[in-house]
N, C-alpha and C positions, 0 to 999 in steps of 0.2 A: 592438118592435124597438129602441126607444130605451133600454129597460132593458138589453137584451143589449149594446148598444154601450157603455153606461156601464160595465158589468161588465168587458168585454174591454179597454176603455181603461184602467181602473184596474189590471187585471192586467198590462197592458203597462208601466205606470208602475212597479209593484212590481218586475217582472222587471228593469227598467232599473236601479232603485236597487240591487237585489241584485247584478246583474252588475257595476255600477260598484264596489260595495263589495268584491266578490271580486277584481276586477282590481287594486284597490289593495293587496290582501293577497297577490298573486302577483307574482313578478318578471316583468319584460318579456322578459328574455333566455330563449330556449328552451334545452333541455338540450344538444342537440348543439353549438350555438354556444358555450355555456358551457364544455363539456369541451374543445373544440378551442382556443378563445381562451385559456383559462387554461393550456393546455399550452404554447402559444407564448410567453405572457407570464406568468411566474410571479409578477410583482408583483401581479396580481389576487388570487391566493391569499394573498399576504403582507398585502395591505390588508384582506382579509376576516378574517384571523386577528387583526389588530390591533383591528378593530372588535369582534369577538367577545370578545376578551380584556377589552377595556375595559368591555363590558356583561355580563360573566360568562356568556357564551353558549358553547356547545360549538364546538370546532374540527371534531370528527368524531363520528359516532354509528354504532355497529353493533348491529343488532337481532337477537334470536334467530331470527327468521323470515327471516334472510339478506337484510336490507336495509341498504345502506351509504349514509351521508349525510355529505357533507363540504363545508365552507365554501370557496368558490372565487372569489367576487367580491363587490362591494359595489353596492347600489342603494338610493337614497333613504336613505343613511346606515345601512343595515342589511346584515348578511351575507347573501349569496345562497348557498343550499345546493343542491348537486347531489344528487338523490335517485336512487340506483341500486337498482332492485328486481330486476334480473336480473344477478347478479354475473358470469355467464359472458359475457353479451352486454349490456354496460351501455347501449348505444344503444337497446335494445329495452325500451320502457316507462319510460325514464328521464324525470325531470321536475325542475323547479326550484321551490324554496319558500323563504319566510322562516321563521324559527324559530317564529313564532306558530302557523302552520299545522301544523308538525311536532309541536309540543307537544300540540296537540289531537288529532292523527291517530294518534299512536303512544304506547305506554306506554314511557317512557324509564327506568322504575325497574329494568327487567331488562336494559337495554341497556349496552353498553360505550360510555361517554361520555368523551371526552377534552376537557378544558377548556383545555388548553394551558398551565396554570399548575402542572403536576405532579399535578393531581387527575384520576384516571381511575377511574370506577366500573366494576365487573365487568371488571377489566383483562385477564383471560385468555379472555373470551368470543370464540369464533371462532379461537382459536389451538390448534394441534395439540399432541399429546404430544411431549415432547422425547426425542431419541434420541442421547445423547452417545456418541461413538466411543471406541474403545480408544486411538487416537492421532489427532492432528490435523495431519498433515503436508500433506494436501490436502483442500480442500473448496470450496464455492462461497460467494461473498458476494452476498447479495441486499439491495439498497438499497430503502428505501421512505420515502415523504415524508409519511405520516400521522403517524408517531411520530418521523420524522427520525432513523432509525438504520439499522444494517446487521445482518442476520441471517446466521448461518453455516448452510449447507445441505449435507447429505451428497451428494457429487458422484456417488455410485453409485446411491443410492436416491431422492434428492430429499427425504428426511426432514429435519426441523429438528434441528440440533445445538444451537444457542444463539441464542435470540431477541434477545439483547443482546450480540452479539459486539463491535460498536461501539455503545454505548448512546446514547440520546438526549443530544444535546450542544447546548444552546441557544446556546452561544458560537460554535460553528463550523458547525453544520449547520442548514439551513432549506430543505429540498428537495434532499437528496443524490441525485444522479443515478447516479453510478457509483463503486464502490470497486474499486481495483486493487492488486495487489501490485507494487510498483515494483522495478526491477532492483537497487536497493540494500536491498531487504528491508523497506521501509516500506509501510504501507497508505496510499494516497492516494485522496482522495474529492473528486470535482468536484461542487460545489454550485451549483445553478442560481440560487438567490436570494442566496446570500452571495458570489457572484461571485469564486470562487477555488478552488484545489485545496488541500485541507487534509491534513495528515500525522498518522498515528497509528503507534505501534509495534504489533507483532504481538499484543500483549496488549490492544490497544484503548485505550491511553493516548494522549491527544492531545498533539501538540507544536506546534500552531498552524498558521498558513498556510505552505504550502510555495511556492506560486506564485500571484501574482507575489511574488518576494522583496521584503520590506519592507512588505507589506500590500496590502490591496485597492486596485486602481487600475482604475477603470472605463474608462480610455483603453485599457488592455491587455485586460481581461476583464470582460465584462458579459453576463449571461444565458448562462452556460456550460452545456454538457451533458456529453457523453462525453469521455474522454481516453485516451491510449495512449502507448507509449514506443517510440522509434526504436531501431535496433540499437546506436547510440552512447549509449543511455540518456537522450537528451534527451526532454523531455516535450512532447507535442502535445495541444492543447486546442481543442475546437470552441467558437466564439464567435459569438453572434447579434447582439449590440448593442455600443454604445460605439465606441471608435476602431478596433477590429479586427472590426467587424461583418461577418459572413459570410466570415470567414477562419479558418484554422487557425493558431493562435499557437504559437510554439516557445519553450521555456525550457531552460536548461542543467541540469546535474545537481544544482545547488543552488538552482534556481528563478529564476535571473536571466533576464530577457526577452532573446531573441535577435532575433526579428522574426517576420514572417508566413511560415510554412513553405509554406502554400498561400495565395496572395494573395486578397484580398477579391473575391468574385464570380467567381473563376477558373472557367471552364467553365460559368458560370451558377449557381454555388453560392449558395444562398439558404436560410438557416435550417438550418445543419448540426447533426447529432445525434451520430453515432457515427463512429469511425475504425477501420477494419479493415485491418491491415497484413498483406499476403500476401507470398509470396517475391519476386515481381517487380513488385508494384504496391500501391497503396493505394486502398481504397474509402471514400467518404464518403457517408453517407445524409443527405438534405436534404428537409425537409418542404415548404417553400414553392416549391422548384424542382421538386417532384414527381418526384424522380429519385435514383438512386445514381450518383455521379460517380466517375470513375476517374482516378488520377494516377500518375506514376512515383514511384520511391522518393526523389526529390529535390523532389517537390511540383509538378512540371509537369503540366498537364492533358493527358490522353490522349484520352478520350472518355467518353460516358455508359455505364456498365455496364448501366443499365436506366432507361428513361424511361416513366413511366406515361401512360396516355391519359385519366386522370381527376384532377381537382384534389383529390379526397378521399384520394389516396394520401399516406400520412404515415409513411414509413419511419423507424424509430428504431434499436434495437440490431441488429447483424449478428453472425453467427458462421460461420466457415468449418468445414464438416463434414469428417469423415475421408475422404469420397469427393470432396472439393474443391467440392461444392455449397455454396451460400450460403443460410443461413436468415436471414430478416429479419422482425422484429416490426413490423407495420403498425398504427399507432394509429388510422388513419382509419376512417370509416364504411364497413362492408363489408370491413374488413381481416381480420387474423388473422396467422398465421405463414405467410409465403410462402417457397417453396423455389425457388431459381434454380440453373441450371447454372453452372459455373465461368466461363462467358463471358457470362452475363446473360440466358439464356433462362428465362422463367418456366415452371417445371415443374408446380407445384401450389400451391394455397392451402388451408391448414388453417384454415378460417374459422368453427369453432364458437365458440371463445373470441375475442372482439373487443376493441377498444381496447387492443391489445397494445403494450407498451413493451420488455420484455426477452425474450430467448430463449436457451436453452442445451440442447444435446442430452444425453440420458442414455445410459449403456451399453446399456440394454435396447431402444434404438431410439425411445423416446418423447422428448418435449420437455418441458422446463420453460418456461413462459411466464408473464409478468406482465402485468397490465392495471390499469385504474383501480380495481379492487376486490380484488386479491389476487394470489396465486401459485398456478398450476395445473400439473398434469401432464396432457398430452394425448397421444393416440395418434399415433405418428409417421407413420402412413399415412393414417388417416381424419380426424384432428383431433378425434375425439370426446374429451370430457372424461373422464379416468380418475378424477381427484379434484381437489378444491380443497384445497391444502395449508395455505394461510393465507388467511383470509377477513377482509374489512373493513379492508384497508390499500391505499394507493395505491402499487402496485408500480412499481419502476423497473428498472434494469439488473441482470443477473446476470453475475458475472465470477469466474474461477477463482482460488483461492489455492493455490499449489503450491510449497512450499518446496524440492521436489526440483529446481526450476529455478534455485535460488539457489546459486551455487558458493561455494567458498572464494575470495573476491575479495581479492587482495593489492594494496593501493593504494600501498604504498611499501615499499622495502627499501634501507636505506642503511648504510654503515659508515664509521667514522672511527678514526684512531689517536690515543690519548691516554695519555701517560705510559708508553709502551712496550707498551700493550695495544691490542686492537682492540675497539671498541664497535659492536655490530650492533643495529639497531633496525628493526622492521617493523610495519606496521599492516594489518589486514584490515577491509574494509567489511562483509562477511557471511561466515558459515561454515556449512557443512552437513556433519554427521558427521565433523568434523575431529578426528582423534586427536591430531595435533600436527605439529611440524616437526623434521626432522633438519637440524642445522646442519653443512654440509660445507665443507671447506677444501682448497685446492690451491695449490701453488707454481708450477705450470706451466700452469694453466687447462685441463688435460686430465684429469689423474688426481686425483680427489677422494676424500677420506676423511671419515668421519663423526666429528665431534668432540663432539657434544652432541645431546640431544633436549629440546625445549621443548614441554610439553603444550599442546594447543589447548583451545578452549571448546566443542567438540562442535558443536551447532547454535545459531547466534545471528544476529540481524539487526542487532545493534549493533556499531559499530566497536570493535575490540580492538587494544591495543598490546602489543608484545612487545619483549624486549631480551635480549641475551646478550653477555657479555664474554669474549673469548678472551685469556687472560693467558699463553698458552704460545707466544708468538711472539718472535722477535728481529728485528733490523732486516732489511728486505727488502720484497718485494712479495708480497702474498697475494691469493688469489681465493676468494670465498665464494658459495655458493648455498644455497637452502632446498629441502628435499624435503618437500613437504606430503603427509601420509599420512592417508587416511581410516580409519575403524574397520574397513572391509571389506578393507583392504589396498591399495586403489587409491591411486595417488600421482601427483604432478605436481611439476615443478621450477620454481623461480623463475628469473628472469634472473640472470646472474653479475655480481657487483660486484667491483671491485678496491680494495684498501686498501694504501697504502704506509706501512710502519713505518720511521721514521727512527731512526738510532742515538741513544741517550741523550746529553744534553749535560752531565749532571752525574752524580757518584757518588750512588747512593741505596741505602739499606738499608730495606726496607719492613717494616711490622709483619707478623708471621706470621699466617696464617689457616688454619683457625679458631683462635681463642684466647679462652678456654681450649680445650684439645684433648685427644683421647683416641682412639687412641694416637699418631696421626701428625698432622703439620701441614706447611704449605708456607711456605718462606722465600723471599722474592723480593728480588733485588738487581739494580742496573743499573750499568754502567760505560761511560763515554764513549770509552774508548780501550783498546787492548790492554794488559792488566795482569796481573801475577802476583797471584792472589787466594787468600786463606785465609779460610775460614768455619768457626768453631769454636763448640762448645756447652760451657757451664760450669755447674756447680751453684752454689748460693748461697755456698759456701765458697771459690769461685774455682778449684775443681778442674776440669780439662779432662775433659769427658765423651766427646766425639767430635769428629773433624774431618770436616766435610762437603765442603769444597772445599780443594784444595791444588795449584793448577796455574795455568798462564797461560791467560787467557780473552780472546777477541776482544771488541771493543766490542759491547754489546748488553744485553738484559734476560734474566735467568735465574730459573728456579724450581727450588728444591731441596727435596726431601721429607725431613723428619726423623721417623724412627720411634722412638718412646720406649716400645715395648712392654716392654722389660726394665728400665725405670726406675721409681722410686717417685714418688708424687704430690709436687708441690711446684713451687717457682719455679726457673726456669732462665734463663740468659742466652745470647745468641748474639752473636758479634763478627765483623765483617768487617774485613780489612785488604787494601787494594789501593793500590799506590803510596803516596802520602802520606795516603790517606783511611782513617780508622778510625771505626767506629760500632758501638754496642752497644744491643740491645733486650732487653726482658724478655718471657718467655712462661710460661704456667702449664699444667702437666700435671695433669689432673683425671680420674681413672679412676672 
């Protein structure tokens, strides 16, 4: 008996030593807590990435057998990795590990390994075939925070168009949550770790921080998630920390801070994620208040659209469907894509794919949904997985890019009188299928005639400047408007502007234009008072060629066309006489 006791005692000691050794090699935080905590506090992932980069350890790993591993926290000075073995349902079988255990357990030679320094091994593993469209006026923008970039997705099929629509951008992006097409035709991206909304043109070229104007300001925005635009084009941003914690911050069209559109904690708002603007109200999803809150269009609290009976409820992105139902991505344990009636009644939960962040409906009735391990297409009735489109990335929100909603936006149209002419200037913020502008003039503000056509820039999201000089006016009051014409013939009128042209104050004979000319040119002159005017053309020998004007004229500005079709090439002179004023200028006929 003593021998047996000694054996089992020794065995117990060995087991204790082994267990203690294993416990030191495993993080103390469990998988579910890691996933939820890092979702609320992205600084955990940022710290893990910094430690990993310093020690030449991976930021993320995707294995051919569909295991996704990502650094999300720090323990004992080492990155803690979330190990997702079930990409569809990350909470099922998920675990946490330090890199030492990962390196011994998995063959990383065949894996896609992202070291965060630009080095990625097997970079296309888990990524689908690319399906570029014939044209790209409308598509979906899918943000993901593994590579910190935005993919473009076909809005009809869900296929990938471009995996680098907005490529990895270490300067501006470090957990991009949502990319949107702004009312002024820019792509704006709210970034949870970089604490701002960053702007890009529609080709993906960055232009820096858009809001807050002037740069990152944690008093205004800290730990931001989704963003949206009001009907007046002002920007709304969800904020979880800093001076605007648990508020919806508002910024004007150039990124200047206005104030709290929805005040901090209004209606119990705690940890807001997404902003859904409907016709008559605004819905805000919030994870810590376990609810979707409802506000009027001015930001005043109305009621809760939906209140969960469980603290595991974690609503993120929302979409209003064509039948007015609301689809919500629930990141929480036991979540999925939840469908609500327009008034907030839970109709069904599509719960096969879990840890959901983004959701968007497809024309075939299915849904695209993102989770902590990728982008999926799921059945719109049963929730069954149709396919995983992108594997091994931490998916965020999905938002439409639709240039057809960008109008020809005229932001200024002004006119002024200068030297007897009218100078018209106008600027567009955006243009869609813009053939150009008819310039129309009236003397009574009622009857307009077309005096010129200025070509447009087609489709553009960059500001464009236009000008036109009307040199066929005399003193008096004139009215102008623009008729903007699309390539398909559709048109719209600008506001009417008034320009007063005063009588000239001095006698002027202007240089003809064009010069040299063939075969005709315009000669312009101004007289400040009623005068008898002669305007004659001479050859180089002083012989009179023709008389263009020989009569009394009222004070004003005049254009006279000289047609030299019957004359030979060479130099000619034109002379004006009016009262005591005489002037001569040279012109060249060049056929």
